[in-house]
C-alpha positions as CSV (number, residue, x, y, z in Angstrom):
1,M,-138.9,67.2,-50.2
2,S,-138.1,64.4,-47.7
3,Q,-136.9,65.2,-44.2
4,A,-133.5,63.6,-43.4
5,V,-133.6,60.9,-40.7
6,P,-131.9,62.3,-37.6
7,E,-128.6,60.8,-36.4
8,L,-129.3,59.1,-33.1
9,V,-126.7,58.1,-30.4
10,D,-128.2,55.2,-28.4
11,A,-131.1,54.2,-30.7
12,T,-131.6,53.2,-34.4
13,L,-134.2,54.7,-36.7
14,T,-135.4,53.3,-40.1
15,L,-138.1,54.3,-42.5
16,E,-139.8,51.9,-44.9
17,N,-143.2,52.0,-46.5
18,R,-144.2,55.0,-44.5
19,V,-143.4,53.2,-41.2
20,A,-140.7,54.6,-39.0
21,T,-139.1,52.1,-36.5
22,L,-137.3,53.4,-33.5
23,T,-135.2,50.7,-31.7
24,L,-133.8,51.5,-28.2
25,N,-130.3,50.2,-28.5
26,R,-128.6,50.2,-25.1
27,H,-129.2,46.6,-24.2
28,D,-126.1,46.7,-22.0
29,V,-128.2,48.7,-19.5
30,R,-131.5,47.2,-20.5
31,N,-132.4,50.3,-22.4
32,A,-132.5,52.5,-19.3
33,L,-133.6,56.0,-20.0
34,T,-131.4,57.7,-17.5
35,G,-127.6,57.6,-17.9
36,T,-128.0,57.2,-21.7
37,Q,-129.0,59.4,-24.6
38,L,-132.2,57.6,-25.2
39,V,-134.5,60.4,-24.1
40,D,-132.7,62.8,-26.5
41,D,-133.1,60.2,-29.3
42,I,-136.8,59.7,-28.5
43,V,-137.4,63.5,-28.5
44,A,-135.5,63.9,-31.8
45,T,-137.4,61.2,-33.4
46,A,-140.8,62.6,-32.3
47,E,-139.9,66.0,-33.8
48,W,-138.7,64.5,-37.0
49,V,-141.8,62.4,-37.4
50,N,-144.0,65.5,-37.1
51,H,-142.0,67.3,-39.9
52,C,-141.6,64.3,-42.2
53,Q,-144.7,63.8,-44.3
54,E,-143.3,60.5,-45.5
55,V,-144.1,58.9,-42.1
56,S,-147.6,57.6,-41.2
57,V,-146.7,55.4,-38.3
58,L,-144.0,55.2,-35.6
59,V,-143.1,51.8,-34.1
60,V,-141.0,51.8,-30.9
61,T,-139.2,48.6,-29.6
62,G,-136.1,47.7,-27.7
63,A,-133.0,45.7,-28.6
64,G,-132.0,42.8,-26.4
65,S,-133.9,41.2,-23.7
66,A,-135.7,44.4,-22.3
67,F,-138.0,46.9,-23.8
68,C,-137.0,49.6,-21.3
69,A,-135.8,49.3,-17.7
70,G,-136.8,53.0,-16.9
71,G,-134.3,54.7,-14.5
72,N,-130.9,53.5,-13.7
73,V,-131.1,52.2,-10.1
74,K,-127.3,52.2,-9.6
75,D,-127.3,56.0,-10.1
76,M,-130.2,56.3,-7.6
77,A,-128.2,54.4,-5.0
78,E,-125.2,56.6,-5.5
79,R,-127.3,59.8,-5.8
80,G,-125.5,60.4,-9.0
81,G,-126.3,61.3,-12.6
82,D,-130.0,62.5,-13.1
83,F,-130.6,61.9,-9.3
84,A,-127.9,64.1,-7.8
85,G,-128.6,67.4,-5.9
86,D,-131.2,69.1,-3.8
87,V,-134.9,69.2,-4.4
88,A,-134.6,72.1,-6.8
89,E,-131.8,70.6,-8.8
90,V,-133.5,67.2,-9.2
91,A,-136.8,68.9,-10.2
92,E,-135.0,71.0,-12.9
93,R,-133.2,67.9,-14.1
94,Y,-136.5,66.1,-14.5
95,R,-138.0,69.0,-16.4
96,R,-135.0,69.3,-18.7
97,G,-134.5,65.6,-19.0
98,I,-136.9,62.7,-18.9
99,Q,-140.1,64.9,-18.8
100,R,-139.3,66.1,-22.3
101,M,-140.2,62.5,-23.5
102,P,-143.9,62.5,-22.5
103,L,-144.4,66.0,-23.9
104,A,-142.7,65.1,-27.2
105,L,-144.5,61.8,-27.6
106,D,-147.9,63.4,-26.7
107,R,-147.3,65.8,-29.6
108,V,-146.5,63.1,-32.2
109,E,-149.0,63.5,-35.0
110,V,-149.0,59.9,-36.3
111,P,-150.1,56.7,-34.6
112,I,-147.4,55.2,-32.3
113,I,-147.1,51.4,-31.8
114,A,-145.0,50.0,-28.9
115,A,-143.6,46.5,-29.7
116,V,-142.8,45.4,-26.1
117,N,-140.2,42.7,-26.6
118,G,-139.2,42.3,-22.9
119,A,-139.4,44.0,-19.5
120,A,-141.1,47.4,-19.4
121,I,-140.4,48.6,-15.9
122,G,-141.0,52.0,-14.3
123,A,-140.5,54.7,-16.9
124,G,-140.2,51.9,-19.4
125,F,-143.8,50.9,-18.6
126,D,-144.8,54.6,-18.9
127,L,-143.0,54.8,-22.2
128,A,-145.1,51.9,-23.6
129,N,-148.3,53.7,-22.3
130,M,-147.3,56.8,-24.3
131,A,-148.0,54.8,-27.4
132,D,-151.5,54.5,-29.0
133,I,-151.2,50.7,-29.4
134,R,-149.2,48.2,-27.5
135,V,-148.4,44.6,-28.6
136,A,-146.2,42.4,-26.5
137,S,-144.1,39.3,-26.6
138,N,-145.2,36.7,-24.1
139,R,-141.8,37.3,-22.5
140,A,-142.8,40.8,-21.7
141,K,-143.3,42.0,-18.1
142,F,-144.8,45.3,-16.9
143,G,-144.3,47.1,-13.6
144,E,-145.1,50.5,-12.3
145,T,-142.5,50.0,-9.6
146,F,-141.6,53.6,-8.5
147,L,-143.2,53.2,-5.1
148,N,-141.0,50.1,-4.4
149,L,-138.0,52.5,-4.5
150,G,-139.7,55.3,-2.5
151,I,-140.3,57.6,-5.5
152,I,-143.2,58.6,-7.6
153,P,-143.8,58.3,-11.4
154,G,-141.9,61.4,-12.2
155,D,-142.2,61.1,-16.0
156,G,-146.0,61.4,-16.0
157,G,-146.9,57.7,-15.7
158,A,-149.9,58.5,-13.4
159,W,-151.4,60.6,-16.1
160,F,-150.9,58.1,-19.0
161,M,-151.9,54.8,-17.4
162,Q,-155.3,55.7,-16.0
163,R,-156.2,57.0,-19.5
164,Q,-155.3,53.6,-20.8
165,I,-156.9,51.2,-18.3
166,G,-159.0,53.4,-15.9
167,Y,-158.4,54.8,-12.5
168,Q,-159.0,51.8,-10.3
169,R,-156.7,49.4,-12.1
170,A,-154.0,52.0,-12.7
171,F,-154.2,52.9,-9.0
172,E,-153.8,49.3,-7.9
173,L,-150.8,48.7,-10.2
174,T,-149.1,51.9,-9.2
175,L,-149.6,51.6,-5.5
176,S,-148.8,48.0,-5.3
177,G,-145.6,48.3,-7.5
178,R,-146.2,44.7,-8.6
179,I,-144.9,43.3,-11.9
180,I,-147.5,41.6,-14.2
181,T,-147.0,39.2,-17.1
182,A,-147.9,39.9,-20.6
183,E,-151.1,37.8,-20.2
184,E,-152.2,39.9,-17.2
185,A,-151.4,43.0,-19.2
186,L,-153.7,41.7,-22.0
187,A,-156.5,41.0,-19.5
188,Y,-156.2,44.4,-18.0
189,G,-156.2,46.2,-21.4
190,V,-152.6,47.4,-21.2
191,V,-151.7,45.7,-24.4
192,L,-153.8,44.9,-27.5
193,E,-152.3,41.6,-28.3
194,V,-149.7,39.1,-27.0
195,V,-147.7,36.9,-29.4
196,E,-144.6,34.7,-29.4
197,P,-141.3,36.5,-29.4
198,D,-140.5,35.6,-33.0
199,D,-143.8,37.0,-34.1
200,L,-143.6,40.4,-32.3
201,M,-142.2,42.6,-35.0
202,A,-144.2,41.0,-37.7
203,T,-147.4,41.5,-35.7
204,A,-146.5,45.2,-34.9
205,M,-145.6,45.8,-38.5
206,A,-148.9,44.3,-39.7
207,H,-150.7,46.9,-37.6
208,A,-148.4,49.6,-38.7
209,N,-148.7,48.7,-42.4
210,R,-152.4,48.5,-42.2
211,I,-152.6,52.1,-40.8
212,A,-149.8,53.4,-43.2
213,A,-151.9,52.3,-46.1
214,Q,-154.6,54.8,-45.1
215,P,-154.6,58.3,-46.6
216,P,-151.7,60.0,-44.7
217,K,-153.2,63.5,-44.1
218,A,-156.6,62.2,-42.9
219,T,-154.7,59.7,-40.7
220,R,-152.9,62.6,-38.9
221,L,-156.1,64.6,-38.5
222,T,-157.9,61.5,-37.2
223,K,-155.2,61.0,-34.5
224,R,-155.6,64.6,-33.5
225,L,-159.4,64.1,-33.1
226,M,-158.9,61.0,-31.0
227,K,-156.5,62.9,-28.7
228,M,-158.7,65.9,-28.4
229,A,-162.0,64.1,-27.8
230,P,-161.6,63.2,-24.1
231,T,-161.1,66.8,-23.0
232,M,-163.7,68.6,-25.1
233,E,-167.4,69.2,-24.9
234,L,-169.4,67.6,-27.8
235,K,-170.5,70.8,-29.4
236,G,-166.9,72.2,-29.6
237,F,-165.6,68.8,-30.7
238,L,-168.1,68.6,-33.5
239,D,-167.1,72.1,-34.7
240,V,-163.5,70.9,-35.0
241,C,-164.7,67.7,-36.8
242,A,-166.5,69.9,-39.3
243,V,-163.4,71.9,-40.1
244,F,-161.2,68.9,-40.3
245,Q,-163.7,67.2,-42.7
246,G,-163.7,70.3,-44.9
247,M,-160.0,69.9,-45.1
248,C,-160.2,66.3,-46.0
249,H,-162.8,66.9,-48.7
250,N,-160.4,69.3,-50.4
251,E,-157.4,66.9,-50.4
252,P,-156.5,64.9,-53.5
253,E,-156.0,61.8,-51.3
254,H,-159.8,61.9,-50.6
255,L,-160.8,61.7,-54.2
256,E,-158.1,59.1,-55.0
257,A,-159.5,56.9,-52.1
258,V,-163.1,57.3,-53.4
259,E,-162.0,56.4,-56.9
260,R,-160.2,53.3,-55.7
261,L,-163.4,52.2,-53.8
262,L,-165.6,52.8,-56.8
263,A,-163.2,50.9,-59.0
264,S,-163.1,48.0,-56.6
265,M,-166.9,47.8,-56.6
266,K,-166.9,47.2,-60.3
267,K,-164.8,44.2,-60.1
């Protein structure tokens, strides 16, 4: 039985050929995560993906000129919205607000592809780094700009970025607060590929469709292994691999895939 697509407020969500596409749709504020319902929409999508077995890949992109501008700087200046109150109030608002996003995305069971169409700044950069694969338009720009505003990456950016590109490069980008081009991001390993703006979604969907064509249950288990590997000792990890492999060998999709391969070898 299919899981109904959730109704979102500030984003759109589609599902086609096992690929779900989430488009941040508040281009009027450059898809800022604060002062909008985008965090709620992202969390709802993450939870839906995990329960909907018809989804094999999640693609995240932005409408308009920006991928995501992160926090609303006007609210910061006015000490309003998510940034109002004393230390305890702000901390609680972060925990109940934007910090739900990294926790939800880290739990997503299917591969996530970020199609970065424009500026990914602050928490927007961090959102891109929460994906498994990033492809970018050559108009995209990336900046871990929190320190420029006298704040820290409160959404977990310091945790995600160094796992993508290593401590030294992540440290330099975070402490300098400088904005880099898509080509620099490619050289640093932030993104997998840089393409012309008109080719961005086609490129992202080509990656997504290639993954979505794989056996879906084994795909979810493989992502779980990839996420677990950096924090586990080899012996324990191999034990988990053995159990997951036993699960795969007992799934109909495994025999179907083997039969397809054998049939193709006869041609």
